[in-house]
Phi, psi and omega in degrees: 000123189260121173233139175250124177074020173231165183217130180277150180267128175240129189255146188273133180244149181298123185284342182248104180298336185272345182276152183244004179281158188273161182279118182279137184283162178294159178309137189282126188248005188279164186272344187264007171098182190286164187281160179304137184304322193287343179272353179258359181279334184269114183286146180284166176288146172232159179279127169260151177224026184255019182096004173275170183292135181296164176282149185294340180210127184292321184284339182288322181281354179253006173295132180268119180291145179198170178298132173255099181296153179277120174292140178271167181299328177287330173296314179293342183271346178287147181227155180292143184081351178290148177266133188218161164272132180238130186280126185265118172293315185289331183257339175076032185222170176259130179267111203264002188252019182291146179224132175281112180273331186203143170239124179287132183270341184226165168285122177225174180227107177261113182053041181077008183241130177286132181239114181277158176301138192085357181290153175235135187258120180241154172234129192223184178046060183049039172084355191272349187225149171203160179195164180262137174248124180294152185303322184285348184255354186304316184284339185276329186248356176231149178205159175281151177308334181265003182281141181301125177293329180295312178300317189290321177291324178292319178291324199245345181085358182278155185290144179287166187283125179083006176284147175072192185264121178290144183280142175296139176300133176089019169241154186267185184298325184271015186085341185294161185273129184265149182275135187283135186288154174285105188301324187288310188290318175301316183295321175305316183291316182299323183292313177303328182290318183298317185292325174298319180291320181291324170306314177297319168310306190294327174285334171294320179298310180304315179305313181296321181294319174302319178292329175293315180300314180304325180289319181298318188293315182291326177296319183288320182300319180297311186295319175300313181301316180292321182284333170297316179292328179289320185286325170295321175300309183299325175300319178294320185293323181288319179294324171301314178301321180290325181294318180291330182281323176303321183286328175291322172299310182303318181298322181292326176059213190293333185302312180290319179290325178289326179289322185281337173288320183296323179276351183054036177290089180248161178226152177278135181244112172267128182223161176226145180281109188280318180209140186292143005262333190218036184269079177270136179235141182275148182283154172306150185301318173309310178303315183298317181296308175307319189293320177300306180307316182299313181303317179293315189277004170061041170284136184294318181205167174205169180241136182231165180240131181205132176053040181072009176245157172250134181236141174261111179274122164256098190289342171289308182266000178059047182227160165228139182237134182285118180303324186275313183270340184071012182284128179250138175215167187273150175236161186213157166231135176214155180256127172239160184294160186302311178300318175296335173300312178303313182297319184295325179293311182301318180302312184300312174301316176304317177296325174294318175302315182303314180306311183292321174302318176294330177292313176309315175309312181297320178296320178298318174300315180294327170295324186289324183292316180302327178286320179303315182291322174306309178294328176294315182299327181291323175298321188291315175310314184291325176293326178293323184297317185293322176294323171303311181307314174301316185299316178297321179292320176297325184289327177298318180297314179302320180293325178290333180269012184273351185292325177297315179295326182295324174302315182290321175298328181294312174302318176295322178298321177296322179292323179298320173297317176304313180302315185299319178302308179305311182303316183287333169289322177292316182297326177291326172292326178291316178300315177305313180290326173297321177298315181296312188290325180290330176288315184296317180297323182292318177297322174293320175287334173283328178292324176300311179298325178286325179294323183287327176297310172303313181298320182291322180302319181292325180288322176296320181299314181299314179304308187297320186294305187287334172283330178286340184274139177285151173301144179294151185279131175298160174302316181269095184286351179271005187284161181281155180292148177211179185239141173240126183278137180260138178291154181293340180255011172293136182302325183290324185290318187292322182288323178291313183304321182288324172294314188296318187284324188284349183268000179282126190232173174277150189222152170296148175297322173207173188290131187083002187277143169273359183270122182255125183274163174296150174298153185298141169246121189227150164238133189271127173275315178198163178223137183235139173266131187261131176238115174224107186304313181303310188285333177290325180300312187297316179292326172289320178292324174301322185285323175296318179298312180301316184296324182287338174293316186244052177297340188256352182205148179287164165294146179287131178294140168262123180296142171090003179278123180257001181289171179287127173261132182285139184289150178274135181289149176306132186082359175255162174263154174292112182249024162066068186258118178233159175251114188248155180270137166227127180252138178199178181292159185293322176303315182294329181294322180297315182295323178302317185291338179275316198240351184089182183279147178241093188301327178300339178263010182292135171087011178293326190250335184247352181103155173247069190298316180247031176112174178267109183201188171270128193255129176231167182222153176261000173252116173302324181300329178285317172292334175297337184289343188251012180262154169253166178251173179296331175290328169301318181300322181291340181250006173073037174255126187237016176255120175305329183297325185274359187288131180236020189243101184288323185260011174291163182275133183235173181216139174237141173273131166263117196242139173274124176236133173271101181276331182054217178278116188250137182267119174286125188244126175268323184247159177289143177266193187286144181288338177265004180296122191247001172211160182293141183302161180279154177267174176301321185287358183094348180273143181289143161299159170276340183185173178234137180249110181282122185274164179274166181294335174294336190256001179108359189263196183243010177249166179276332186217141181300144175232154180233140182229133168231147188254357180242127185303321189283350176273011180236149169210106178293120197247326180220166178218121181266115170256133187206164173232150166282143180287158179295335175269014180285142177225039176289172181295329183291321174290326172300316178295310185300325176292314183286332186081016179256000000 
C-alpha cells in the first residue's frame, strides 16, 4: 500500500509477557523540559500471557504516558483537512501548501518518538514532506492562509515573511551547498519506510485480534471446566446412589430373588460386543427401547443414534455397523431378572457418564493447547514488531548515508552524458559511412547483375553459334561416319546438357489418366557428336534446294516451339531449322547413325498417327518413353515396351531437322499418308506440326513429322540414366512391368 504524506501509528508492546513493569517512554527531547511527575506515577497496563485475565483493550494498555501540554486557542481551532502555512527552518520561508492530516487525541509513542496529545501532523511541499508539530510549537510553526505575517511574527516570535536575508534555495544553515538527493533512491527508501509502518500497524491489529481470541478461548475453557465439575459431581452422586442400591439389594437377599423367580419377571437386555472375546456392553435405554420395538414389529434392520454416532442395526444377522467408520460388531438379546435389570441399567449409565467425563477432559486439554498456541503467536507478533522497528531505523540510517552516493551518481551521470554525446557523434559518422558503403554495395550489385546478364547473353550467343554450325567436312568425303565424344567443358556439351535438362516435362501416368507424374530426374553420362560426311552432304543439298525454291521469302514460323532453333546463315532465308529429339532402341540408333533415317519405316513400332514419316519431339522426356537401355541390348531386347530396367543407360538422338513450311495439325491424319499435305497454291508442305490440347490439338506435347530422309541429320547422341529417386511415368511402368 503506497501512501504519500501520511504516517501510520505503530504502538510499542511489552516484549516480555511475564513482566509487570510499565513501558518507559524514551528520553525526553522537548525544549519545555521533562513531563510533570503527576503524569508519570500511574504505570500503564501491559499485556500478560501467563494465564491471567487479558486486558480489556489492547490499545488502552499501549498508551505511553507523557506530558499533556496546554493547547492554544489556535491549535484547538484547527481541524483535520484544513490548509495551513508551514514554517521551514532549513529554508527560512513559509510553505503555503500545508494540509492538516491528523490531530493526536492521546499521548502515544510512534517509532520510539513520543507524540503528545494535541500534536498536529501536517503534509507540505506538494506532499513530499511531513512532520508532527507539538502543541507548544503550533503558533510558531503554523499559520492560517489569511493571517498577517507581521502579526504572526509578533505573536509567535517567528520571522516574518521576507524579514532578514532569505537563504538561497539549495543552501544549508551554514551557507554550504546542499547536494540534491537522488529522487529515485530516496523515493524507494521512503516507500519501504511507509510499507514497514503499514506492516507494523497490521501486526498491531493482528495482535489485538489474537488477544480477543485468547480471551474467548479462556472463557470457553472456564465453561468447559465448570461443565466438567458438574459432571464429576453428578458422577459422584450416581456412585453413591449405586452403592446404596447395592446395599439394599443385599439386604433383600434370597427373598427378593426367589419372589422374582417365582413370578418369572424378566426384562429384555440388548448388548453389543465392544471388544473380543466377551466384553459385552448394554445399550442405552432409548436405543434398547427402539431395538425391542423393531423386534416386535419384525423389522429386518433399523438405524439408531447413540453417543454422537449413527449405527445401522441388522436384526437378521444380529450385527451393528457404524455409518461413518464402517466398523461392524456383534449384538445380542437376552432376558434377565427385573432386579438384575435395574442394577445393569445403573451400571450402564455410570459407564456412560464416565465416558462423557473423559471426553470433557480431552476437550479441556485441547482448549488449553489452543490457548498456549495463541500465546506463542502473540509473542511471535511482538518479536516481529520489534524487528520491523529495527528495520525502520536501518532505513533511516540508509537514507542519511545516501548523500555521498548521490554525489557520486551525479558525477557519474555527467561523465555518462559526455560519453553519450561523443557516442552520438561517432554514431553519426558511422551512419554517414554506412550510407556510403550501402551506395557502393548497391552500385556493385547493379554492375554484377548487368555483368551476369551480359554473360548469359554472350553464353546464349555462343551456344547458338556452336550448335547452329555443321561439323567441318573431312578431307576424305567418302570416309565412313564416326562419333566424337565431347568434353564436359566443351561449349557444345554445356549447351546440349542445358537444353536436355530443361526439356523434361510432366506426363500422364498412362493414356487417358488424369494423374500427372513428376518430370524425369536424369543424369547425363556422356555426349557424342555424330559425323557422317555422306549424310551431311545430302542434308546440305536439301537445304540449298529448299532455299532456292523460296529465295525471295522466308518460311512461315510456327508459334509455340520451345526447341533450339538454328540461326540463319548470312545470305540465307529462314527455313525453320531446329534441333529436335528422337527416341528409339539402341540397335536402331546405331543403324540411324550409320545410314540415316528411313521415313518409309516410320511408325512400324509406335504407330503412324499422322502418316508414315519420321517423328520428333521438342521434349526429351517424350522421346525417353521409346528408348531401351544397355541391359536390354545385352539380352537382345529391342522393344521399348519390354524394358524393365529403370536405371539402365539410355541414349537419345539430337537431330537437325529442316521443318520448312510446316502444316499445323489438330487432328490425326491418315495412317497411310506417305507425304506432307499440299498447300493452297498446289505446293506441298515440308512437314507436319501436331499441336497440343491447349492449342486445340489431341496431344499433350508437340510432335513433328517429316517425310523426306534428307530433311534430317542426326548430329548428337546423349547417354543418360534415370536417378533412383525418379518417379516419372516411364520409371513407374518399367518398375511395375506394365
